[in-house]
OpenMM code with the backbone's topology and positions (N, CA, C; nanometers):
from openmm import Vec3, app, unit

residues = "MET ALA ILE LEU PRO ILE LEU ARG TYR PRO ASP ALA GLY LEU ARG THR PRO CYS ARG ARG ILE GLU THR PHE ASP GLN ARG LEU ALA THR LEU ALA GLY ASP LEU ALA ALA THR MET ARG ALA ALA PRO GLY ILE GLY ILE THR ALA ALA HIS VAL GLY ILE ALA GLU ARG LEU THR VAL ILE GLU LEU ASP GLY PRO ALA SER GLN ARG VAL TYR VAL ASN PRO GLN ILE GLU TRP PHE SER PRO GLU THR GLN ARG HIS THR GLU GLY SER VAL SER MET PRO GLY VAL THR ASP GLU VAL GLU ARG PRO ALA ARG ILE ARG LEU THR TYR GLN ASP LEU GLU GLY THR PRO ARG THR GLU ASP ALA ASP GLY LEU LEU ALA VAL CYS LEU GLN HIS GLU ILE ASP GLN LEU ASP GLY ILE PHE TRP ILE ASP ARG LEU SER ARG LEU LYS ARG GLU ARG ILE VAL ARG LYS PHE ARG LYS MET GLY GLU".split()
positions = [
    Vec3(2.0957, 1.0102, -1.9574),
    Vec3(2.0593, 1.0011, -1.8140),
    Vec3(2.1743, 0.9359, -1.7394),
    Vec3(2.2061, 0.9938, -1.6255),
    Vec3(2.3156, 0.9439, -1.5413),
    Vec3(2.2636, 0.8551, -1.4317),
    Vec3(2.3440, 0.7571, -1.3936),
    Vec3(2.3136, 0.6758, -1.2760),
    Vec3(2.3901, 0.7393, -1.1608),
    Vec3(2.3133, 0.7858, -1.0615),
    Vec3(2.3694, 0.8583, -0.9481),
    Vec3(2.4032, 0.7636, -0.8340),
    Vec3(2.5037, 0.7974, -0.7512),
    Vec3(2.5307, 0.7155, -0.6345),
    Vec3(2.4188, 0.7238, -0.5310),
    Vec3(2.3803, 0.6109, -0.4784),
    Vec3(2.2702, 0.6027, -0.3779),
    Vec3(2.3289, 0.6010, -0.2400),
    Vec3(2.2722, 0.6870, -0.1515),
    Vec3(2.3124, 0.6845, -0.0099),
    Vec3(2.2740, 0.5493, 0.0497),
    Vec3(2.3596, 0.4994, 0.1358),
    Vec3(2.3328, 0.3699, 0.2043),
    Vec3(2.2954, 0.3977, 0.3484),
    Vec3(2.1964, 0.3193, 0.3939),
    Vec3(2.1591, 0.3262, 0.5356),
    Vec3(2.2841, 0.2982, 0.6174),
    Vec3(2.3130, 0.3715, 0.7247),
    Vec3(2.2342, 0.4727, 0.7954),
    Vec3(2.2724, 0.6173, 0.7651),
    Vec3(2.3113, 0.6517, 0.6444),
    Vec3(2.3520, 0.7856, 0.6074),
    Vec3(2.2512, 0.8906, 0.6590),
    Vec3(2.3023, 0.9973, 0.7197),
    Vec3(2.2161, 1.0999, 0.7799),
    Vec3(2.1277, 1.1683, 0.6742),
    Vec3(2.1697, 1.1663, 0.5463),
    Vec3(2.0884, 1.2291, 0.4429),
    Vec3(1.9534, 1.1620, 0.4275),
    Vec3(1.9427, 1.0359, 0.4698),
    Vec3(1.8159, 0.9636, 0.4599),
    Vec3(1.7175, 1.0070, 0.5703),
    Vec3(1.7665, 1.0833, 0.6661),
    Vec3(1.6813, 1.1335, 0.7773),
    Vec3(1.6535, 1.2810, 0.7631),
    Vec3(1.6965, 1.3411, 0.6543),
    Vec3(1.6825, 1.4851, 0.6353),
    Vec3(1.5509, 1.5182, 0.5645),
    Vec3(1.4632, 1.5958, 0.6269),
    Vec3(1.3411, 1.6382, 0.5556),
    Vec3(1.3778, 1.7210, 0.4342),
    Vec3(1.3104, 1.6975, 0.3237),
    Vec3(1.3427, 1.7651, 0.1959),
    Vec3(1.2626, 1.8938, 0.1830),
    Vec3(1.3253, 1.9883, 0.1149),
    Vec3(1.2633, 2.1197, 0.0911),
    Vec3(1.1782, 2.1165, -0.0355),
    Vec3(1.0777, 2.2043, -0.0369),
    Vec3(0.9919, 2.2189, -0.1555),
    Vec3(1.0714, 2.2656, -0.2750),
    Vec3(1.0302, 2.2216, -0.3886),
    Vec3(1.0923, 2.2656, -0.5157),
    Vec3(1.0125, 2.3851, -0.5638),
    Vec3(1.0846, 2.4933, -0.5948),
    Vec3(1.0200, 2.6173, -0.6390),
    Vec3(1.0472, 2.6456, -0.7879),
    Vec3(1.1545, 2.5884, -0.8427),
    Vec3(1.1932, 2.6186, -0.9811),
    Vec3(1.1707, 2.4941, -1.0666),
    Vec3(1.0925, 2.5111, -1.1694),
    Vec3(1.0569, 2.4020, -1.2617),
    Vec3(1.1279, 2.4306, -1.3942),
    Vec3(1.2432, 2.3675, -1.4097),
    Vec3(1.3286, 2.3957, -1.5271),
    Vec3(1.3937, 2.2680, -1.5778),
    Vec3(1.4862, 2.2821, -1.6699),
    Vec3(1.5539, 2.1679, -1.7272),
    Vec3(1.6345, 2.0896, -1.6242),
    Vec3(1.6905, 2.1574, -1.5246),
    Vec3(1.7637, 2.0884, -1.4175),
    Vec3(1.6738, 1.9882, -1.3484),
    Vec3(1.5504, 2.0275, -1.3183),
    Vec3(1.4561, 1.9407, -1.2520),
    Vec3(1.4202, 1.8218, -1.3421),
    Vec3(1.3955, 1.8466, -1.4702),
    Vec3(1.3620, 1.7380, -1.5613),
    Vec3(1.4775, 1.6406, -1.5748),
    Vec3(1.5999, 1.6933, -1.5806),
    Vec3(1.7211, 1.6077, -1.5887),
    Vec3(1.7350, 1.5246, -1.4611),
    Vec3(1.7133, 1.5872, -1.3458),
    Vec3(1.7221, 1.5130, -1.2202),
    Vec3(1.6178, 1.4009, -1.2184),
    Vec3(1.4969, 1.4247, -1.2625),
    Vec3(1.3936, 1.3217, -1.2685),
    Vec3(1.4380, 1.2060, -1.3569),
    Vec3(1.4946, 1.2372, -1.4716),
    Vec3(1.5459, 1.1348, -1.5606),
    Vec3(1.6599, 1.0535, -1.4981),
    Vec3(1.7504, 1.1233, -1.4292),
    Vec3(1.8616, 1.0576, -1.3627),
    Vec3(1.8117, 0.9679, -1.2505),
    Vec3(1.7099, 1.0145, -1.1780),
    Vec3(1.6539, 0.9323, -1.0721),
    Vec3(1.5928, 0.8043, -1.1284),
    Vec3(1.5216, 0.8170, -1.2419),
    Vec3(1.4623, 0.6995, -1.3063),
    Vec3(1.5702, 0.6002, -1.3477),
    Vec3(1.6755, 0.6463, -1.4076),
    Vec3(1.7865, 0.5590, -1.4476),
    Vec3(1.8520, 0.4939, -1.3291),
    Vec3(1.8702, 0.5691, -1.2227),
    Vec3(1.9316, 0.5173, -1.1008),
    Vec3(1.8429, 0.4108, -1.0364),
    Vec3(1.7140, 0.4359, -1.0334),
    Vec3(1.6163, 0.3408, -0.9771),
    Vec3(1.6165, 0.2102, -1.0558),
    Vec3(1.6180, 0.2186, -1.1851),
    Vec3(1.6204, 0.0957, -1.2682),
    Vec3(1.7463, 0.0170, -1.2463),
    Vec3(1.8591, 0.0865, -1.2307),
    Vec3(1.9868, 0.0167, -1.2115),
    Vec3(1.9969, -0.0470, -1.0748),
    Vec3(1.9217, 0.0041, -0.9760),
    Vec3(1.9358, -0.0407, -0.8363),
    Vec3(1.9104, -0.1907, -0.8135),
    Vec3(1.8066, -0.2559, -0.8561),
    Vec3(1.6822, -0.2054, -0.9140),
    Vec3(1.5806, -0.1704, -0.8057),
    Vec3(1.4764, -0.0946, -0.8453),
    Vec3(1.3697, -0.0580, -0.7531),
    Vec3(1.2490, -0.0161, -0.8323),
    Vec3(1.1411, 0.0164, -0.7581),
    Vec3(1.0196, 0.0652, -0.8238),
    Vec3(0.9869, 0.2067, -0.7817),
    Vec3(1.0651, 0.2623, -0.6913),
    Vec3(1.0484, 0.4009, -0.6456),
    Vec3(1.1775, 0.4534, -0.5919),
    Vec3(1.1979, 0.5849, -0.6097),
    Vec3(1.3205, 0.6514, -0.5614),
    Vec3(1.2853, 0.7971, -0.5373),
    Vec3(1.3588, 0.8600, -0.4443),
    Vec3(1.3436, 1.0018, -0.4198),
    Vec3(1.4794, 1.0703, -0.4406),
    Vec3(1.4746, 1.2018, -0.4524),
    Vec3(1.5990, 1.2776, -0.4614),
    Vec3(1.6811, 1.2572, -0.3322),
    Vec3(1.6138, 1.2359, -0.2204),
    Vec3(1.6851, 1.2142, -0.0941),
    Vec3(1.7742, 1.0894, -0.1003),
    Vec3(1.7317, 0.9883, -0.1748),
    Vec3(1.8127, 0.8646, -0.1859),
    Vec3(1.9475, 0.8902, -0.2521),
    Vec3(1.9603, 0.9997, -0.3253),
    Vec3(2.0896, 1.0331, -0.3891),
    Vec3(2.1515, 1.1566, -0.3274),
    Vec3(2.1067, 1.1931, -0.2080),
    Vec3(2.1668, 1.3028, -0.1341),
    Vec3(2.1229, 1.4420, -0.1739),
    Vec3(2.0095, 1.4513, -0.2413),
    Vec3(1.9536, 1.5830, -0.2803),
    Vec3(1.8263, 1.6042, -0.2019),
    Vec3(1.8279, 1.7006, -0.1125),
    Vec3(1.7150, 1.7219, -0.0193),
    Vec3(1.6055, 1.8047, -0.0833),
    Vec3(1.5483, 1.7532, -0.1917),
    Vec3(1.4367, 1.8170, -0.2603),
    Vec3(1.3219, 1.7219, -0.2735),
    Vec3(1.1984, 1.7736, -0.2741),
    Vec3(1.0766, 1.6899, -0.2744),
    Vec3(1.0426, 1.6426, -0.4157),
    Vec3(1.1132, 1.5412, -0.4588),
    Vec3(1.0951, 1.4841, -0.5909),
    Vec3(1.1023, 1.3306, -0.5800),
    Vec3(1.0039, 1.2621, -0.6386),
    Vec3(1.0070, 1.1148, -0.6403),
    Vec3(0.9637, 1.0657, -0.7783),
    Vec3(1.0220, 0.9536, -0.8163),
    Vec3(0.9899, 0.8847, -0.9418),
    Vec3(0.9465, 0.7439, -0.9047),
    Vec3(0.8345, 0.6987, -0.9621),
    Vec3(0.7812, 0.5644, -0.9360),
    Vec3(0.7523, 0.4974, -1.0690),
    Vec3(0.7932, 0.3713, -1.0805),
    Vec3(0.7630, 0.2890, -1.1985),
    Vec3(0.7190, 0.1512, -1.1466),
    Vec3(0.5899, 0.1248, -1.1478),
    Vec3(0.5403, -0.0051, -1.0971),
    Vec3(0.5552, -0.1150, -1.2014),
    Vec3(0.5471, -0.0772, -1.3303),
    Vec3(0.5490, -0.1775, -1.4384),
    Vec3(0.6437, -0.1342, -1.5496),
    Vec3(0.7649, -0.0944, -1.5150),
    Vec3(0.8618, -0.0572, -1.6168),
    Vec3(0.8502, 0.0878, -1.6592),
    Vec3(0.9403, 0.1318, -1.7514),
    Vec3(0.9468, 0.2731, -1.7916),
    Vec3(0.8164, 0.3324, -1.8439),
    Vec3(0.7330, 0.2552, -1.9119),
    Vec3(0.6071, 0.3088, -1.9645),
    Vec3(0.5131, 0.3510, -1.8515),
    Vec3(0.5331, 0.3015, -1.7316),
    Vec3(0.4429, 0.3340, -1.6201),
    Vec3(0.4975, 0.4492, -1.5317),
    Vec3(0.6054, 0.5114, -1.5782),
    Vec3(0.6740, 0.6144, -1.4969),
    Vec3(0.5807, 0.7265, -1.4542),
    Vec3(0.5929, 0.7608, -1.3265),
    Vec3(0.5153, 0.8729, -1.2691),
    Vec3(0.6182, 0.9592, -1.1932),
    Vec3(0.6090, 1.0885, -1.2118),
    Vec3(0.6988, 1.1838, -1.1443),
    Vec3(0.6126, 1.2728, -1.0589),
    Vec3(0.6512, 1.2877, -0.9316),
    Vec3(0.5774, 1.3680, -0.8338),
    Vec3(0.6702, 1.4723, -0.7745),
    Vec3(0.6350, 1.5976, -0.7918),
    Vec3(0.7132, 1.7075, -0.7356),
    Vec3(0.6294, 1.7654, -0.6207),
    Vec3(0.6946, 1.7836, -0.5071),
    Vec3(0.6292, 1.8362, -0.3872),
    Vec3(0.5040, 1.7573, -0.3448),
    Vec3(0.5125, 1.6239, -0.3445),
    Vec3(0.3907, 1.5476, -0.3097),
    Vec3(0.3549, 1.5628, -0.1604),
    Vec3(0.2274, 1.5647, -0.1360),
    Vec3(0.1742, 1.5796, 0.0009),
    Vec3(0.0493, 1.4958, 0.0131),
    Vec3(0.0420, 1.4093, 0.1132),
    Vec3(-0.0780, 1.3297, 0.1316),
    Vec3(-0.1815, 1.4136, 0.2040),
    Vec3(-0.3009, 1.4214, 0.1467),
    Vec3(-0.4088, 1.5022, 0.2008),
    Vec3(-0.5108, 1.4180, 0.2797),
    Vec3(-0.5183, 1.2884, 0.2489),
    Vec3(-0.6195, 1.2044, 0.3100),
    Vec3(-0.5692, 1.0591, 0.3099),
    Vec3(-0.5938, 0.9889, 0.4210),
    Vec3(-0.5653, 0.8483, 0.4347),
    Vec3(-0.6959, 0.7749, 0.4645),
    Vec3(-0.7143, 0.6561, 0.4056),
    Vec3(-0.8337, 0.5757, 0.4410),
    Vec3(-0.8138, 0.5138, 0.5782),
    Vec3(-0.9233, 0.4843, 0.6467),
    Vec3(-0.9099, 0.4149, 0.7753),
    Vec3(-0.8682, 0.2690, 0.7568),
    Vec3(-0.9006, 0.2093, 0.6395),
    Vec3(-0.8614, 0.0708, 0.6132),
    Vec3(-0.7103, 0.0664, 0.5869),
    Vec3(-0.6506, -0.0442, 0.6269),
    Vec3(-0.5065, -0.0605, 0.6048),
    Vec3(-0.4778, -0.1823, 0.5188),
    Vec3(-0.3537, -0.1878, 0.4760),
    Vec3(-0.3041, -0.3044, 0.4009),
    Vec3(-0.1591, -0.3263, 0.4430),
    Vec3(-0.1188, -0.4537, 0.4298),
    Vec3(0.0210, -0.4892, 0.4606),
    Vec3(0.0900, -0.5208, 0.3265),
    Vec3(0.2132, -0.4763, 0.3127),
    Vec3(0.2854, -0.5004, 0.1917),
    Vec3(0.4359, -0.5098, 0.2261),
    Vec3(0.5057, -0.5940, 0.1550),
    Vec3(0.6504, -0.6068, 0.1756),
    Vec3(0.7188, -0.4844, 0.1159),
    Vec3(0.8031, -0.4219, 0.1964),
    Vec3(0.8761, -0.3043, 0.1544),
    Vec3(1.0271, -0.3237, 0.1759),
    Vec3(1.1031, -0.2423, 0.1061),
    Vec3(1.2495, -0.2411, 0.1192),
    Vec3(1.2948, -0.1055, 0.0680),
    Vec3(1.4254, -0.0893, 0.0446),
    Vec3(1.4757, 0.0394, -0.0009),
    Vec3(1.6007, 0.0213, -0.0871),
    Vec3(1.6135, 0.1070, -0.1875),
    Vec3(1.7368, 0.1085, -0.2672),
    Vec3(1.8556, 0.1478, -0.1788),
    Vec3(1.8320, 0.2100, -0.0667),
    Vec3(1.9380, 0.2503, 0.0279),
    Vec3(1.9729, 0.1419, 0.1286),
    Vec3(1.8972, 0.0321, 0.1266),
    Vec3(1.9196, -0.0780, 0.2170),
    Vec3(1.8898, -0.2079, 0.1433),
    Vec3(1.9661, -0.2329, 0.0325),
    Vec3(1.9348, -0.3481, -0.0514),
    Vec3(1.9483, -0.4810, 0.0212),
    Vec3(1.8627, -0.5736, -0.0175),
    Vec3(1.8730, -0.7103, 0.0335),
    Vec3(1.7889, -0.7416, 0.1555),
    Vec3(1.7225, -0.6393, 0.2125),
    Vec3(1.6369, -0.6671, 0.3294),
    Vec3(1.4979, -0.6085, 0.3025),
    Vec3(1.3971, -0.6814, 0.3449),
    Vec3(1.2577, -0.6380, 0.3332),
    Vec3(1.1805, -0.6828, 0.4550),
    Vec3(1.0651, -0.6239, 0.4736),
    Vec3(0.9713, -0.6683, 0.5772),
    Vec3(0.8346, -0.6097, 0.5430),
    Vec3(0.7335, -0.6661, 0.6063),
    Vec3(0.5954, -0.6182, 0.5849),
    Vec3(0.5725, -0.4924, 0.6653),
    Vec3(0.5088, -0.3942, 0.6034),
    Vec3(0.4720, -0.2692, 0.6670),
    Vec3(0.3218, -0.2500, 0.6492),
    Vec3(0.2547, -0.2051, 0.7515),
    Vec3(0.1130, -0.1766, 0.7458),
    Vec3(0.0934, -0.0265, 0.7213),
    Vec3(0.0126, 0.0033, 0.6212),
    Vec3(-0.0151, 0.1435, 0.5846),
    Vec3(-0.1619, 0.1576, 0.5447),
    Vec3(-0.2133, 0.2792, 0.5383),
    Vec3(-0.3478, 0.2999, 0.4885),
    Vec3(-0.3610, 0.2418, 0.3470),
    Vec3(-0.4777, 0.1853, 0.3157),
    Vec3(-0.5005, 0.1169, 0.1880),
    Vec3(-0.5208, 0.2179, 0.0737),
    Vec3(-0.5713, 0.3333, 0.1053),
    Vec3(-0.5999, 0.4331, 0.0015),
    Vec3(-0.5545, 0.5690, 0.0499),
    Vec3(-0.5131, 0.6522, -0.0444),
    Vec3(-0.4712, 0.7882, -0.0126),
    Vec3(-0.5177, 0.8871, -0.1210),
    Vec3(-0.5186, 1.0114, -0.0851),
    Vec3(-0.5332, 1.1206, -0.1818),
    Vec3(-0.4157, 1.2133, -0.1613),
    Vec3(-0.3507, 1.2505, -0.2709),
    Vec3(-0.2347, 1.3365, -0.2580),
    Vec3(-0.2448, 1.4533, -0.3549),
    Vec3(-0.1754, 1.5600, -0.3202),
    Vec3(-0.1546, 1.6708, -0.4103),
    Vec3(-0.0066, 1.6749, -0.4415),
    Vec3(0.0257, 1.7217, -0.5630),
    Vec3(0.1626, 1.7318, -0.6059),
    Vec3(0.1675, 1.8224, -0.7276),
    Vec3(0.2861, 1.8437, -0.7817),
    Vec3(0.3027, 1.9180, -0.9050),
    Vec3(0.3704, 1.8272, -1.0072),
    Vec3(0.3445, 1.8522, -1.1334),
    Vec3(0.4195, 1.7778, -1.2372),
    Vec3(0.5486, 1.8527, -1.2659),
    Vec3(0.6244, 1.8082, -1.3633),
    Vec3(0.7546, 1.8684, -1.3929),
    Vec3(0.7439, 2.0122, -1.4500),
    Vec3(0.6239, 2.0493, -1.4936),
    Vec3(0.6035, 2.1883, -1.5396),
    Vec3(0.5519, 2.2790, -1.4259),
    Vec3(0.5240, 2.2207, -1.3103),
    Vec3(0.4748, 2.2975, -1.1975),
    Vec3(0.3231, 2.3020, -1.1872),
    Vec3(0.2521, 2.2305, -1.2735),
    Vec3(0.1077, 2.2293, -1.2704),
    Vec3(0.0582, 2.1515, -1.1471),
    Vec3(-0.0284, 2.2096, -1.0652),
    Vec3(-0.0843, 2.1374, -0.9498),
    Vec3(-0.1734, 2.0228, -0.9936),
    Vec3(-0.1611, 1.9124, -0.9212),
    Vec3(-0.2384, 1.7910, -0.9512),
    Vec3(-0.2914, 1.7319, -0.8205),
    Vec3(-0.4010, 1.6573, -0.8325),
    Vec3(-0.4540, 1.5764, -0.7219),
    Vec3(-0.4745, 1.4368, -0.7757),
    Vec3(-0.4433, 1.3366, -0.6946),
    Vec3(-0.4574, 1.1977, -0.7382),
    Vec3(-0.5022, 1.1114, -0.6222),
    Vec3(-0.5879, 1.0159, -0.6487),
    Vec3(-0.6259, 0.9116, -0.5558),
    Vec3(-0.5483, 0.7881, -0.5918),
    Vec3(-0.4998, 0.7158, -0.4928),
    Vec3(-0.4225, 0.5939, -0.5177),
    Vec3(-0.4630, 0.4860, -0.4182),
    Vec3(-0.4552, 0.3601, -0.4652),
    Vec3(-0.4768, 0.2447, -0.3801),
    Vec3(-0.3772, 0.1372, -0.4220),
    Vec3(-0.3826, 0.0240, -0.3527),
    Vec3(-0.2964, -0.0871, -0.3832),
    Vec3(-0.1480, -0.0517, -0.3744),
    Vec3(-0.0682, -0.1102, -0.4653),
    Vec3(0.0768, -0.0917, -0.4623),
    Vec3(0.1160, 0.0542, -0.4833),
    Vec3(0.0428, 0.1271, -0.5662),
    Vec3(0.0749, 0.2684, -0.5858),
    Vec3(0.0620, 0.3459, -0.4556),
    Vec3(-0.0443, 0.3201, -0.3790),
    Vec3(-0.0605, 0.3876, -0.2509),
    Vec3(0.0539, 0.3536, -0.1571),
    Vec3(0.0943, 0.2284, -0.1541),
    Vec3(0.2082, 0.1862, -0.0677),
    Vec3(0.3331, 0.2629, -0.1075),
    Vec3(0.3652, 0.2619, -0.2386),
    Vec3(0.4852, 0.3290, -0.2868),
    Vec3(0.4859, 0.4775, -0.2588),
    Vec3(0.3733, 0.5422, -0.2834),
    Vec3(0.3674, 0.6856, -0.2567),
    Vec3(0.3882, 0.7166, -0.1089),
    Vec3(0.3245, 0.6401, -0.0209),
    Vec3(0.3440, 0.6651, 0.1231),
    Vec3(0.4885, 0.6427, 0.1627),
    Vec3(0.5497, 0.5348, 0.1093),
    Vec3(0.6873, 0.4999, 0.1393),
    Vec3(0.7801, 0.6122, 0.0956),
    Vec3(0.7621, 0.6616, -0.0274),
    Vec3(0.8524, 0.7647, -0.0829),
    Vec3(0.8265, 0.9011, -0.0185),
    Vec3(0.7016, 0.9344, 0.0120),
    Vec3(0.6741, 1.0613, 0.0797),
    Vec3(0.7311, 1.0580, 0.2201),
    Vec3(0.7203, 0.9437, 0.2893),
    Vec3(0.7906, 0.9311, 0.4187),
    Vec3(0.9383, 0.9658, 0.4012),
    Vec3(1.0026, 0.9101, 0.2992),
    Vec3(1.1452, 0.9360, 0.2759),
    Vec3(1.1690, 1.0855, 0.2560),
    Vec3(1.0846, 1.1535, 0.1817),
    Vec3(1.0976, 1.2986, 0.1631),
    Vec3(1.0824, 1.3746, 0.2952),
    Vec3(1.0084, 1.3162, 0.3888),
    Vec3(0.9909, 1.3770, 0.5208),
    Vec3(1.0991, 1.3358, 0.6205),
    Vec3(1.1980, 1.2587, 0.5760),
    Vec3(1.3082, 1.2125, 0.6628),
    Vec3(1.2707, 1.0906, 0.7467),
    Vec3(1.1689, 1.0185, 0.7054),
    Vec3(1.1249, 0.8978, 0.7764),
    Vec3(1.1662, 0.7773, 0.6912),
    Vec3(1.2602, 0.6995, 0.7439),
    Vec3(1.3073, 0.5786, 0.6697),
    Vec3(1.2084, 0.4674, 0.6928),
    Vec3(1.1910, 0.3800, 0.5951),
    Vec3(1.0821, 0.2795, 0.5990),
    Vec3(1.0852, 0.1907, 0.7228),
    Vec3(1.2042, 0.1620, 0.7764),
    Vec3(1.2103, 0.0746, 0.8944),
    Vec3(1.1530, 0.1417, 1.0193),
    Vec3(1.1367, 0.2739, 1.0154),
    Vec3(1.0757, 0.3438, 1.1274),
    Vec3(0.9302, 0.3055, 1.1446),
    Vec3(0.8686, 0.2457, 1.0439),
    Vec3(0.7303, 0.2014, 1.0487),
    Vec3(0.7176, 0.0611, 1.1081),
    Vec3(0.8294, -0.0017, 1.1431),
    Vec3(0.8307, -0.1357, 1.2002),
    Vec3(0.8388, -0.1281, 1.3528),
    Vec3(0.8044, -0.2367, 1.4218),
    Vec3(0.8233, -0.2408, 1.5646),
    Vec3(0.9734, -0.2329, 1.5949),
    Vec3(1.0067, -0.1936, 1.7162),
    Vec3(1.1477, -0.1841, 1.7558),
    Vec3(1.2208, -0.3160, 1.7338),
    Vec3(1.1557, -0.4267, 1.7696),
    Vec3(1.2189, -0.5591, 1.7550),
    Vec3(1.2470, -0.5899, 1.6070),
    Vec3(1.1494, -0.5695, 1.5223),
    Vec3(1.1681, -0.5953, 1.3779),
    Vec3(1.2753, -0.5024, 1.3194),
    Vec3(1.2726, -0.3763, 1.3613),
    Vec3(1.3691, -0.2787, 1.3108),
    Vec3(1.5127, -0.3220, 1.3504),
    Vec3(1.5321, -0.3628, 1.4737),
    Vec3(1.6643, -0.4065, 1.5147),
    Vec3(1.7106, -0.5300, 1.4404),
    Vec3(1.6174, -0.6219, 1.4145),
    Vec3(1.6519, -0.7441, 1.3365),
    Vec3(1.6947, -0.7074, 1.1950),
    Vec3(1.6208, -0.6157, 1.1318),
    Vec3(1.6540, -0.5715, 0.9956),
    Vec3(1.7926, -0.5065, 0.9932),
    Vec3(1.8181, -0.4171, 1.0863),
    Vec3(1.9471, -0.3480, 1.0907),
    Vec3(2.0634, -0.4461, 1.1116),
    Vec3(2.0453, -0.5428, 1.2019),
    Vec3(2.1493, -0.6452, 1.2239),
    Vec3(2.1757, -0.7243, 1.0958),
    Vec3(2.0696, -0.7667, 1.0277),
    Vec3(2.0808, -0.8419, 0.9065),
    Vec3(2.1562, -0.7591, 0.8002),
    Vec3(2.1210, -0.6315, 0.7867),
    Vec3(2.1839, -0.5468, 0.6864),
    Vec3(2.3338, -0.5281, 0.7191),
    Vec3(2.3640, -0.5075, 0.8430),
    Vec3(2.5049, -0.4919, 0.8820),
    Vec3(2.5860, -0.6193, 0.8513),
    Vec3(2.5279, -0.7351, 0.8804),
    Vec3(2.5956, -0.8604, 0.8522),
    Vec3(2.6220, -0.8763, 0.7031),
    Vec3(2.5272, -0.8327, 0.6213),
    Vec3(2.5420, -0.8457, 0.4759),
    Vec3(2.6610, -0.7602, 0.4283),
    Vec3(2.6905, -0.6523, 0.4997),
    Vec3(2.7971, -0.5643, 0.4591),
    Vec3(2.9361, -0.6040, 0.5081),
    Vec3(2.9392, -0.7037, 0.5937),
    Vec3(3.0708, -0.7493, 0.6496),
    Vec3(3.1458, -0.8334, 0.5517),
] * unit.nanometer
topology = app.Topology()
chain = topology.addChain("A")
for resn in residues:
    res = topology.addResidue(resn, chain)
    for name in ("N", "CA", "C"):
        topology.addAtom(name, app.Element.getBySymbol(name[0]), res)
């Protein structure tokens, strides 16, 4: 498994909506493995193909290390709960900065596995947060877009200062 270069905010690739994956082959399985290795090296608990400049709807999530790895191809949220939760979020593309984001507490999503088999899953807690965060990224929505303008500007200033 290769560790791929991660796009850094504000790279335009992070704002590019990703296309559906139609071919389920060894290339896709290799990409999923490379994303997992890249995420662990970052470190992070979720990553998308968009984070490495590949505009395809693929995300890998590991909440509790490699044994908990989940791969989602073409994920789509079908339902959001009316209840919300706040959780601290950040990005492998904007390391060193985090803030609280409010999102629905529970979701239902459809996706495909690496063989192309359609799946449906209900998620809550941290998994629901991660899935919403990564699916936003696949839609070209960077996590700071979910913050107020004032918080977003503060985060961007802090990140820029860290890079000086």
